[in-house]
C-alpha positions, 0 to 999 in steps of 0.5 A: 857965323856963316850960314849955309847957302845953296847946299843940296847934299850933306855928307856925314862922318860915322865914328863919333858923328853919326855913330857912337860907342856903347860901352859893354865890357863883355862885348869887347872881351868876346871880340878879343877871344874871337880874334885869339880863336881865329889865329889859333892862340891858346894863351890869355886872349885879352892879354894877347890882344892888348900886348900884341895886336893892339901894339901892332895896330898902333904902329899900323895906324901911324903909317895909315895917318901919315900916308892917308891910306888904308891897307886892304884887310889881308895886308893889314893882317899879314903885314902888320898885325899877324905877320908871324902867324901862318899866312894862308890862314890869316888871309882866309880869316882877314875879314873876320879878324878885322870885323872882330878888331872893330868890336873890341872897341865897343858896340857902335850905335846911331847917335840919339836923334840920328835916324829921325834927323837923316829921314827928315833931311832926306824928306826936305830934299837933301842928298845924303852920303857917308864918308868914313875912315875905318878898317874892314869891309863887312861892318858898315854894310851889315849895319846899314842893312840891319838898321834899314838905313841904306835907302837914305844914303846915295853914296857910302865911301869907306877908306877900307874900300877906296884905300884912301883916308881923310883928309885926302880930297880924293875920298870926298871927290868919290862921294860927290861924283857918285852923288852927282853934285858939285862940292860947292853945294855940299856940307860935311859934318864930322867930329875930327877937325883935322881930317873931316873939316880940313879934308872937306874944305880942301875938296871945295865943300861949300859948308862944314859943321863940326861936332862937339858932343858932350863927353865925346872921346878924342875930339879935335878942338885945336882950331886953325884956319885950315880946320875951322868949321863954319858952325858947331853942333852939340846934338845931331838933330841941330842939323835940322836948324841949318837946312830948311826944305829945298824949294 
């Protein structure tokens, strides 16, 4: 296994890497009801979501993955998810609709040991950043402030803001530019080998770590030369074993 050398910055994926979903059916049901309310739908909210919104979102997702692009929230809803609803109302509520769409998947919480590990890595002298593919511009800022984690990250790049998705190298370049570091001195940590690891390698990152949490959903484990990480971890705190204090 290749060991990390000359790494001064560590960038994290969010979904299924630094944050995981806590299952709560009532939480998800309430989000579906709120989407129906915002759109003025009076039929069964869960059925409407499953048979209309989710079906349309899967078509949007195919486009997003193929183009490595994330649509602005107003276009996500007026072009793809609610194109047959009053446009002005949909545009007005697009941010709230996107926020609720994310909540229909469950409540997202920091992985066990995540906060302590991030704090210790910063104490050891590493710059930390986030590079994440997700829809919506409200959720991450709200979470960083609520959990008081913003001071630990020198850059937060979201596809919903940059409009570019991983594995496109540009979103990684935005991160290293804002952090003021060279890609060769950076490590990326992520669960999706085809997007997180392949993208970071294309952007010239010096080291990559894949995540294999036990029981985790949708892990990409088909390893190729393009997406092969330099190491794997099964618990987030294992990062501390790779990155000693910077002299």
